[in-house]
C-alpha positions in Angstrom: 0.6 16.7 -4.2 -1.4 14.3 -6.4 -4.5 12.8 -5.0 -6.0 9.5 -6.2 -9.6 8.7 -5.5 -11.0 5.2 -6.1 -14.7 4.4 -6.7 -16.8 1.5 -7.9 -16.4 -1.0 -5.1 -19.3 -2.8 -3.5 -20.9 -6.1 -2.9 -21.4 -8.5 -5.8 -22.4 -12.1 -6.2 -19.8 -14.7 -7.4 -19.6 -14.6 -11.2 -20.6 -10.9 -11.2 -18.6 -7.9 -12.5 -17.5 -4.6 -11.1 -15.5 -1.7 -12.6 -13.2 0.2 -10.4 -12.1 3.8 -11.2 -9.1 5.7 -10.0 -9.3 9.5 -10.7 -6.2 11.6 -10.3 -6.2 15.2 -9.3 -3.6 15.9 -12.0 -2.4 14.6 -15.3 -1.5 10.9 -15.3 0.8 11.1 -18.2 3.5 12.1 -15.8 3.4 8.7 -14.2 5.3 5.8 -15.7 3.2 3.2 -14.1 -0.2 3.1 -12.5 -2.0 0.1 -11.1 -4.0 -1.6 -8.4 -3.0 -3.5 -5.3 -5.4 -5.4 -3.0 -5.3 -6.5 0.6 -7.6 -9.1 2.1 -8.0 -9.5 5.9 -5.0 -11.2 7.4 -3.1 -11.3 4.1 -0.3 -9.3 2.6 -1.0 -6.6 0.0 -0.6 -8.0 -3.5 -0.2 -6.5 -6.9 -3.3 -7.1 -9.0 -2.6 -5.2 -12.3 -0.5 -2.4 -13.6 -0.2 -0.4 -16.8 2.6 1.7 -18.1 2.5 5.0 -19.9 3.1 3.0 -23.1 0.1 0.8 -22.4 1.9 -2.4 -21.4 0.1 -4.4 -18.8 0.9 -7.0 -16.2 -1.5 -9.1 -14.1 -1.4 -11.4 -11.1 -1.8 -15.0 -12.2 -4.9 -15.2 -10.1 -6.7 -12.6 -12.1 -5.4 -13.2 -15.7 -8.2 -13.6 -18.1 -10.8 -12.1 -15.7 -9.5 -8.5 -15.0 -8.5 -5.8 -17.4 -6.7 -2.6 -16.6 -6.9 0.5 -18.8 -6.1 4.2 -18.6 -7.8 7.2 -20.1 -5.2 10.0 -20.1 -7.7 12.6 -21.2 -9.8 11.9 -18.1 -6.8 11.3 -15.8 -8.4 8.0 -14.8 -7.3 4.4 -14.6 -9.9 1.6 -14.6 -10.0 -2.0 -13.4 -12.7 -4.1 -15.1 -13.3 -7.2 -13.0 -15.3 -10.0 -14.4 -16.1 -13.5 -13.2 -15.5 -12.4 -9.6 -14.8 -15.0 -7.0 -15.1 -14.9 -3.2 -11.3 -14.9 -3.0 -11.3 -11.5 -4.8 -12.7 -10.0 -1.7 -10.3 -7.3 -0.5 -9.7 -3.6 -0.2 -8.4 -2.4 -3.6 -5.9 0.4 -3.7 -4.9 2.5 -6.7 -1.3 3.7 -7.0 0.9 5.9 -9.3 4.6 5.0 -9.6 4.3 3.4 -6.1 4.5 6.9 -4.7 1.0 8.1 -4.6 -1.9 6.0 -3.2 -5.6 6.2 -3.0 -7.6 5.5 0.1 -8.9 2.2 -1.0 -12.3 0.8 -2.0 -13.9 -2.3 -0.6 -14.8 -5.2 -2.9 -16.9 -8.0 -1.4 -17.8 -11.1 -3.4 -20.4 -13.1 -1.6 -23.7 -14.8 -2.2 
């Protein structure tokens, strides 16, 4: 059973940056795709970004140009660099692997 543990969430002012980390208990090279979803209060969970084992990436239109997903296979960790944060980015962010394994979520709050 693989465990995913997110970290790096918190409170940040609009325009600020955060970097989320998702550490896996095992090797991530076994996963074809890893990524991040988010869920804001009263809204459906939405895909934020994903990255394949080959390094191909996809982003939600709302975060293109502001967020960057990356993976470090040696550290079994996936990152989400979030820049130019907006209040509408406020949500619980969940890491996943192959849409089978999920982390517990980390809260990101963007507010002045």
